[in-house]
Chimera marker file (.cmm) of the C-alpha trace (Angstrom):
<marker_set name="trace">
<marker id="1" x="-0.225" y="-7.481" z="-2.881" r="1" g="1" b="0" radius="0.5"/>
<marker id="2" x="-1.856" y="-5.951" z="-5.920" r="1" g="1" b="0" radius="0.5"/>
<marker id="3" x="-1.351" y="-2.540" z="-7.499" r="1" g="1" b="0" radius="0.5"/>
<marker id="4" x="-3.527" y="-1.550" z="-10.445" r="1" g="1" b="0" radius="0.5"/>
<marker id="5" x="-2.712" y="1.686" z="-12.244" r="1" g="1" b="0" radius="0.5"/>
<marker id="6" x="-5.213" y="3.360" z="-14.557" r="1" g="1" b="0" radius="0.5"/>
<marker id="7" x="-6.014" y="6.670" z="-16.174" r="1" g="1" b="0" radius="0.5"/>
<marker id="8" x="-3.285" y="6.869" z="-18.767" r="1" g="1" b="0" radius="0.5"/>
<marker id="9" x="-3.852" y="7.683" z="-22.408" r="1" g="1" b="0" radius="0.5"/>
<marker id="10" x="-3.021" y="9.991" z="-25.265" r="1" g="1" b="0" radius="0.5"/>
<marker id="11" x="-3.145" y="13.703" z="-24.528" r="1" g="1" b="0" radius="0.5"/>
<marker id="12" x="-2.017" y="16.813" z="-26.370" r="1" g="1" b="0" radius="0.5"/>
<marker id="13" x="0.802" y="18.984" z="-25.025" r="1" g="1" b="0" radius="0.5"/>
<marker id="14" x="-0.547" y="21.274" z="-22.344" r="1" g="1" b="0" radius="0.5"/>
<marker id="15" x="-3.256" y="18.833" z="-21.407" r="1" g="1" b="0" radius="0.5"/>
<marker id="16" x="-3.998" y="17.019" z="-18.173" r="1" g="1" b="0" radius="0.5"/>
<marker id="17" x="-4.491" y="13.479" z="-16.942" r="1" g="1" b="0" radius="0.5"/>
<marker id="18" x="-5.299" y="11.980" z="-13.570" r="1" g="1" b="0" radius="0.5"/>
<marker id="19" x="-3.761" y="8.631" z="-12.802" r="1" g="1" b="0" radius="0.5"/>
<marker id="20" x="-5.119" y="6.284" z="-10.161" r="1" g="1" b="0" radius="0.5"/>
<marker id="21" x="-3.559" y="3.324" z="-8.416" r="1" g="1" b="0" radius="0.5"/>
<marker id="22" x="-5.837" y="0.949" z="-6.537" r="1" g="1" b="0" radius="0.5"/>
<marker id="23" x="-3.997" y="-1.116" z="-3.945" r="1" g="1" b="0" radius="0.5"/>
<marker id="24" x="-4.872" y="-4.256" z="-2.041" r="1" g="1" b="0" radius="0.5"/>
<marker id="25" x="-3.212" y="-6.961" z="-0.004" r="1" g="1" b="0" radius="0.5"/>
<marker id="26" x="-1.432" y="-4.751" z="2.508" r="1" g="1" b="0" radius="0.5"/>
<marker id="27" x="-2.256" y="-2.098" z="5.104" r="1" g="1" b="0" radius="0.5"/>
<marker id="28" x="-2.344" y="0.815" z="2.708" r="1" g="1" b="0" radius="0.5"/>
<marker id="29" x="-2.482" y="3.624" z="5.248" r="1" g="1" b="0" radius="0.5"/>
<marker id="30" x="0.791" y="2.546" z="6.871" r="1" g="1" b="0" radius="0.5"/>
<marker id="31" x="2.930" y="2.898" z="3.783" r="1" g="1" b="0" radius="0.5"/>
<marker id="32" x="4.548" y="5.813" z="2.028" r="1" g="1" b="0" radius="0.5"/>
<marker id="33" x="3.523" y="5.738" z="-1.621" r="1" g="1" b="0" radius="0.5"/>
<marker id="34" x="5.233" y="6.852" z="-4.793" r="1" g="1" b="0" radius="0.5"/>
<marker id="35" x="4.723" y="7.243" z="-8.505" r="1" g="1" b="0" radius="0.5"/>
<marker id="36" x="7.520" y="6.297" z="-10.887" r="1" g="1" b="0" radius="0.5"/>
<marker id="37" x="7.811" y="6.465" z="-14.645" r="1" g="1" b="0" radius="0.5"/>
<marker id="38" x="9.917" y="4.687" z="-17.221" r="1" g="1" b="0" radius="0.5"/>
<marker id="39" x="10.685" y="5.166" z="-20.888" r="1" g="1" b="0" radius="0.5"/>
<marker id="40" x="12.367" y="2.569" z="-23.124" r="1" g="1" b="0" radius="0.5"/>
<marker id="41" x="16.086" y="2.280" z="-22.497" r="1" g="1" b="0" radius="0.5"/>
<marker id="42" x="16.003" y="4.350" z="-19.310" r="1" g="1" b="0" radius="0.5"/>
<marker id="43" x="15.863" y="3.508" z="-15.645" r="1" g="1" b="0" radius="0.5"/>
<marker id="44" x="12.658" y="3.906" z="-13.717" r="1" g="1" b="0" radius="0.5"/>
<marker id="45" x="12.456" y="7.461" z="-12.380" r="1" g="1" b="0" radius="0.5"/>
<marker id="46" x="10.852" y="8.600" z="-9.133" r="1" g="1" b="0" radius="0.5"/>
<marker id="47" x="8.243" y="11.232" z="-9.955" r="1" g="1" b="0" radius="0.5"/>
<marker id="48" x="6.409" y="11.931" z="-6.701" r="1" g="1" b="0" radius="0.5"/>
<marker id="49" x="5.954" y="10.570" z="-3.207" r="1" g="1" b="0" radius="0.5"/>
<marker id="50" x="3.574" y="10.983" z="-0.291" r="1" g="1" b="0" radius="0.5"/>
<marker id="51" x="4.107" y="9.905" z="3.285" r="1" g="1" b="0" radius="0.5"/>
<marker id="52" x="1.766" y="7.701" z="5.235" r="1" g="1" b="0" radius="0.5"/>
<marker id="53" x="1.411" y="9.581" z="8.488" r="1" g="1" b="0" radius="0.5"/>
<marker id="54" x="0.979" y="13.200" z="7.493" r="1" g="1" b="0" radius="0.5"/>
<marker id="55" x="0.718" y="13.255" z="3.728" r="1" g="1" b="0" radius="0.5"/>
<marker id="56" x="3.916" y="15.177" z="3.115" r="1" g="1" b="0" radius="0.5"/>
<marker id="57" x="4.687" y="15.229" z="-0.595" r="1" g="1" b="0" radius="0.5"/>
<marker id="58" x="7.840" y="15.469" z="-2.659" r="1" g="1" b="0" radius="0.5"/>
<marker id="59" x="8.409" y="15.768" z="-6.386" r="1" g="1" b="0" radius="0.5"/>
<marker id="60" x="11.088" y="15.401" z="-8.995" r="1" g="1" b="0" radius="0.5"/>
<marker id="61" x="12.282" y="18.773" z="-10.207" r="1" g="1" b="0" radius="0.5"/>
<marker id="62" x="11.009" y="17.970" z="-13.682" r="1" g="1" b="0" radius="0.5"/>
<marker id="63" x="7.384" y="17.791" z="-12.531" r="1" g="1" b="0" radius="0.5"/>
<marker id="64" x="7.326" y="20.209" z="-9.602" r="1" g="1" b="0" radius="0.5"/>
<marker id="65" x="4.488" y="22.691" z="-9.943" r="1" g="1" b="0" radius="0.5"/>
<marker id="66" x="2.714" y="20.593" z="-12.585" r="1" g="1" b="0" radius="0.5"/>
<marker id="67" x="2.005" y="17.252" z="-10.879" r="1" g="1" b="0" radius="0.5"/>
<marker id="68" x="0.180" y="16.621" z="-7.610" r="1" g="1" b="0" radius="0.5"/>
<marker id="69" x="0.189" y="13.343" z="-5.696" r="1" g="1" b="0" radius="0.5"/>
<marker id="70" x="-2.595" y="12.562" z="-3.252" r="1" g="1" b="0" radius="0.5"/>
<marker id="71" x="-4.018" y="9.568" z="-1.453" r="1" g="1" b="0" radius="0.5"/>
<marker id="72" x="-7.365" y="8.350" z="-0.179" r="1" g="1" b="0" radius="0.5"/>
<marker id="73" x="-6.742" y="5.841" z="2.595" r="1" g="1" b="0" radius="0.5"/>
<marker id="74" x="-10.442" y="4.968" z="2.763" r="1" g="1" b="0" radius="0.5"/>
<marker id="75" x="-10.313" y="3.833" z="-0.849" r="1" g="1" b="0" radius="0.5"/>
<marker id="76" x="-6.777" y="2.388" z="-0.772" r="1" g="1" b="0" radius="0.5"/>
<marker id="77" x="-5.969" y="4.557" z="-3.755" r="1" g="1" b="0" radius="0.5"/>
<marker id="78" x="-3.180" y="6.946" z="-4.657" r="1" g="1" b="0" radius="0.5"/>
<marker id="79" x="-3.568" y="9.531" z="-7.396" r="1" g="1" b="0" radius="0.5"/>
<marker id="80" x="-1.321" y="11.580" z="-9.637" r="1" g="1" b="0" radius="0.5"/>
<marker id="81" x="-2.821" y="14.707" z="-11.143" r="1" g="1" b="0" radius="0.5"/>
<marker id="82" x="-0.707" y="15.762" z="-14.109" r="1" g="1" b="0" radius="0.5"/>
<marker id="83" x="-1.143" y="19.204" z="-15.652" r="1" g="1" b="0" radius="0.5"/>
<marker id="84" x="0.684" y="21.122" z="-18.366" r="1" g="1" b="0" radius="0.5"/>
<marker id="85" x="1.916" y="17.887" z="-19.872" r="1" g="1" b="0" radius="0.5"/>
<marker id="86" x="4.805" y="17.906" z="-22.323" r="1" g="1" b="0" radius="0.5"/>
<marker id="87" x="6.127" y="15.218" z="-24.689" r="1" g="1" b="0" radius="0.5"/>
<marker id="88" x="8.921" y="14.615" z="-22.165" r="1" g="1" b="0" radius="0.5"/>
<marker id="89" x="6.292" y="13.256" z="-19.760" r="1" g="1" b="0" radius="0.5"/>
<marker id="90" x="5.565" y="10.366" z="-22.126" r="1" g="1" b="0" radius="0.5"/>
<marker id="91" x="6.271" y="7.157" z="-20.203" r="1" g="1" b="0" radius="0.5"/>
<marker id="92" x="4.737" y="4.187" z="-18.470" r="1" g="1" b="0" radius="0.5"/>
<marker id="93" x="3.720" y="5.285" z="-14.979" r="1" g="1" b="0" radius="0.5"/>
<marker id="94" x="3.833" y="2.952" z="-11.980" r="1" g="1" b="0" radius="0.5"/>
<marker id="95" x="2.848" y="3.279" z="-8.358" r="1" g="1" b="0" radius="0.5"/>
<marker id="96" x="4.696" y="1.644" z="-5.484" r="1" g="1" b="0" radius="0.5"/>
<marker id="97" x="4.398" y="1.218" z="-1.770" r="1" g="1" b="0" radius="0.5"/>
<marker id="98" x="7.801" y="2.021" z="-0.318" r="1" g="1" b="0" radius="0.5"/>
<marker id="99" x="9.325" y="-1.002" z="1.399" r="1" g="1" b="0" radius="0.5"/>
<marker id="100" x="7.404" y="-3.520" z="-0.700" r="1" g="1" b="0" radius="0.5"/>
<marker id="101" x="8.903" y="-5.134" z="-3.778" r="1" g="1" b="0" radius="0.5"/>
<marker id="102" x="5.723" y="-5.272" z="-5.824" r="1" g="1" b="0" radius="0.5"/>
<marker id="103" x="4.960" y="-3.286" z="-8.954" r="1" g="1" b="0" radius="0.5"/>
<marker id="104" x="1.763" y="-2.992" z="-10.940" r="1" g="1" b="0" radius="0.5"/>
<marker id="105" x="1.500" y="-3.311" z="-14.693" r="1" g="1" b="0" radius="0.5"/>
<marker id="106" x="1.747" y="0.430" z="-15.188" r="1" g="1" b="0" radius="0.5"/>
<marker id="107" x="-0.312" y="2.791" z="-17.291" r="1" g="1" b="0" radius="0.5"/>
<marker id="108" x="0.924" y="4.365" z="-20.517" r="1" g="1" b="0" radius="0.5"/>
<marker id="109" x="0.908" y="8.139" z="-20.832" r="1" g="1" b="0" radius="0.5"/>
<marker id="110" x="1.601" y="9.561" z="-24.263" r="1" g="1" b="0" radius="0.5"/>
<marker id="111" x="1.825" y="13.307" z="-24.812" r="1" g="1" b="0" radius="0.5"/>
<marker id="112" x="1.725" y="14.146" z="-28.478" r="1" g="1" b="0" radius="0.5"/>
<marker id="113" x="-0.004" y="16.430" z="-30.934" r="1" g="1" b="0" radius="0.5"/>
<link id1="1" id2="2" r="1" g="1" b="0" radius="0.2"/>
<link id1="2" id2="3" r="1" g="1" b="0" radius="0.2"/>
<link id1="3" id2="4" r="1" g="1" b="0" radius="0.2"/>
<link id1="4" id2="5" r="1" g="1" b="0" radius="0.2"/>
<link id1="5" id2="6" r="1" g="1" b="0" radius="0.2"/>
<link id1="6" id2="7" r="1" g="1" b="0" radius="0.2"/>
<link id1="7" id2="8" r="1" g="1" b="0" radius="0.2"/>
<link id1="8" id2="9" r="1" g="1" b="0" radius="0.2"/>
<link id1="9" id2="10" r="1" g="1" b="0" radius="0.2"/>
<link id1="10" id2="11" r="1" g="1" b="0" radius="0.2"/>
<link id1="11" id2="12" r="1" g="1" b="0" radius="0.2"/>
<link id1="12" id2="13" r="1" g="1" b="0" radius="0.2"/>
<link id1="13" id2="14" r="1" g="1" b="0" radius="0.2"/>
<link id1="14" id2="15" r="1" g="1" b="0" radius="0.2"/>
<link id1="15" id2="16" r="1" g="1" b="0" radius="0.2"/>
<link id1="16" id2="17" r="1" g="1" b="0" radius="0.2"/>
<link id1="17" id2="18" r="1" g="1" b="0" radius="0.2"/>
<link id1="18" id2="19" r="1" g="1" b="0" radius="0.2"/>
<link id1="19" id2="20" r="1" g="1" b="0" radius="0.2"/>
<link id1="20" id2="21" r="1" g="1" b="0" radius="0.2"/>
<link id1="21" id2="22" r="1" g="1" b="0" radius="0.2"/>
<link id1="22" id2="23" r="1" g="1" b="0" radius="0.2"/>
<link id1="23" id2="24" r="1" g="1" b="0" radius="0.2"/>
<link id1="24" id2="25" r="1" g="1" b="0" radius="0.2"/>
<link id1="25" id2="26" r="1" g="1" b="0" radius="0.2"/>
<link id1="26" id2="27" r="1" g="1" b="0" radius="0.2"/>
<link id1="27" id2="28" r="1" g="1" b="0" radius="0.2"/>
<link id1="28" id2="29" r="1" g="1" b="0" radius="0.2"/>
<link id1="29" id2="30" r="1" g="1" b="0" radius="0.2"/>
<link id1="30" id2="31" r="1" g="1" b="0" radius="0.2"/>
<link id1="31" id2="32" r="1" g="1" b="0" radius="0.2"/>
<link id1="32" id2="33" r="1" g="1" b="0" radius="0.2"/>
<link id1="33" id2="34" r="1" g="1" b="0" radius="0.2"/>
<link id1="34" id2="35" r="1" g="1" b="0" radius="0.2"/>
<link id1="35" id2="36" r="1" g="1" b="0" radius="0.2"/>
<link id1="36" id2="37" r="1" g="1" b="0" radius="0.2"/>
<link id1="37" id2="38" r="1" g="1" b="0" radius="0.2"/>
<link id1="38" id2="39" r="1" g="1" b="0" radius="0.2"/>
<link id1="39" id2="40" r="1" g="1" b="0" radius="0.2"/>
<link id1="40" id2="41" r="1" g="1" b="0" radius="0.2"/>
<link id1="41" id2="42" r="1" g="1" b="0" radius="0.2"/>
<link id1="42" id2="43" r="1" g="1" b="0" radius="0.2"/>
<link id1="43" id2="44" r="1" g="1" b="0" radius="0.2"/>
<link id1="44" id2="45" r="1" g="1" b="0" radius="0.2"/>
<link id1="45" id2="46" r="1" g="1" b="0" radius="0.2"/>
<link id1="46" id2="47" r="1" g="1" b="0" radius="0.2"/>
<link id1="47" id2="48" r="1" g="1" b="0" radius="0.2"/>
<link id1="48" id2="49" r="1" g="1" b="0" radius="0.2"/>
<link id1="49" id2="50" r="1" g="1" b="0" radius="0.2"/>
<link id1="50" id2="51" r="1" g="1" b="0" radius="0.2"/>
<link id1="51" id2="52" r="1" g="1" b="0" radius="0.2"/>
<link id1="52" id2="53" r="1" g="1" b="0" radius="0.2"/>
<link id1="53" id2="54" r="1" g="1" b="0" radius="0.2"/>
<link id1="54" id2="55" r="1" g="1" b="0" radius="0.2"/>
<link id1="55" id2="56" r="1" g="1" b="0" radius="0.2"/>
<link id1="56" id2="57" r="1" g="1" b="0" radius="0.2"/>
<link id1="57" id2="58" r="1" g="1" b="0" radius="0.2"/>
<link id1="58" id2="59" r="1" g="1" b="0" radius="0.2"/>
<link id1="59" id2="60" r="1" g="1" b="0" radius="0.2"/>
<link id1="60" id2="61" r="1" g="1" b="0" radius="0.2"/>
<link id1="61" id2="62" r="1" g="1" b="0" radius="0.2"/>
<link id1="62" id2="63" r="1" g="1" b="0" radius="0.2"/>
<link id1="63" id2="64" r="1" g="1" b="0" radius="0.2"/>
<link id1="64" id2="65" r="1" g="1" b="0" radius="0.2"/>
<link id1="65" id2="66" r="1" g="1" b="0" radius="0.2"/>
<link id1="66" id2="67" r="1" g="1" b="0" radius="0.2"/>
<link id1="67" id2="68" r="1" g="1" b="0" radius="0.2"/>
<link id1="68" id2="69" r="1" g="1" b="0" radius="0.2"/>
<link id1="69" id2="70" r="1" g="1" b="0" radius="0.2"/>
<link id1="70" id2="71" r="1" g="1" b="0" radius="0.2"/>
<link id1="71" id2="72" r="1" g="1" b="0" radius="0.2"/>
<link id1="72" id2="73" r="1" g="1" b="0" radius="0.2"/>
<link id1="73" id2="74" r="1" g="1" b="0" radius="0.2"/>
<link id1="74" id2="75" r="1" g="1" b="0" radius="0.2"/>
<link id1="75" id2="76" r="1" g="1" b="0" radius="0.2"/>
<link id1="76" id2="77" r="1" g="1" b="0" radius="0.2"/>
<link id1="77" id2="78" r="1" g="1" b="0" radius="0.2"/>
<link id1="78" id2="79" r="1" g="1" b="0" radius="0.2"/>
<link id1="79" id2="80" r="1" g="1" b="0" radius="0.2"/>
<link id1="80" id2="81" r="1" g="1" b="0" radius="0.2"/>
<link id1="81" id2="82" r="1" g="1" b="0" radius="0.2"/>
<link id1="82" id2="83" r="1" g="1" b="0" radius="0.2"/>
<link id1="83" id2="84" r="1" g="1" b="0" radius="0.2"/>
<link id1="84" id2="85" r="1" g="1" b="0" radius="0.2"/>
<link id1="85" id2="86" r="1" g="1" b="0" radius="0.2"/>
<link id1="86" id2="87" r="1" g="1" b="0" radius="0.2"/>
<link id1="87" id2="88" r="1" g="1" b="0" radius="0.2"/>
<link id1="88" id2="89" r="1" g="1" b="0" radius="0.2"/>
<link id1="89" id2="90" r="1" g="1" b="0" radius="0.2"/>
<link id1="90" id2="91" r="1" g="1" b="0" radius="0.2"/>
<link id1="91" id2="92" r="1" g="1" b="0" radius="0.2"/>
<link id1="92" id2="93" r="1" g="1" b="0" radius="0.2"/>
<link id1="93" id2="94" r="1" g="1" b="0" radius="0.2"/>
<link id1="94" id2="95" r="1" g="1" b="0" radius="0.2"/>
<link id1="95" id2="96" r="1" g="1" b="0" radius="0.2"/>
<link id1="96" id2="97" r="1" g="1" b="0" radius="0.2"/>
<link id1="97" id2="98" r="1" g="1" b="0" radius="0.2"/>
<link id1="98" id2="99" r="1" g="1" b="0" radius="0.2"/>
<link id1="99" id2="100" r="1" g="1" b="0" radius="0.2"/>
<link id1="100" id2="101" r="1" g="1" b="0" radius="0.2"/>
<link id1="101" id2="102" r="1" g="1" b="0" radius="0.2"/>
<link id1="102" id2="103" r="1" g="1" b="0" radius="0.2"/>
<link id1="103" id2="104" r="1" g="1" b="0" radius="0.2"/>
<link id1="104" id2="105" r="1" g="1" b="0" radius="0.2"/>
<link id1="105" id2="106" r="1" g="1" b="0" radius="0.2"/>
<link id1="106" id2="107" r="1" g="1" b="0" radius="0.2"/>
<link id1="107" id2="108" r="1" g="1" b="0" radius="0.2"/>
<link id1="108" id2="109" r="1" g="1" b="0" radius="0.2"/>
<link id1="109" id2="110" r="1" g="1" b="0" radius="0.2"/>
<link id1="110" id2="111" r="1" g="1" b="0" radius="0.2"/>
<link id1="111" id2="112" r="1" g="1" b="0" radius="0.2"/>
<link id1="112" id2="113" r="1" g="1" b="0" radius="0.2"/>
</marker_set>
């Protein structure tokens, strides 16, 4: 199993980023997928999730209305569109297939002026 996150970077408050997570080594379309984030000294936080069968999404209250999770089963990729970013969104972002223990290396998002 391999999960490779990308798309992070430095962005100004109010800006946008689109994260991608390319997956391999498992039957991607059969798994619910999630994005998590973590800052130093804090536990990893669930940000957004999307189901396998019908693409139902859910979001943490802190990102609802600003972030959008989506998936492309043909490309084995899950995305996180992040808009109206604030400094509180600064973290390392990880994707995960629910039910599997594997994590990628994460991608750093820094929101700062």
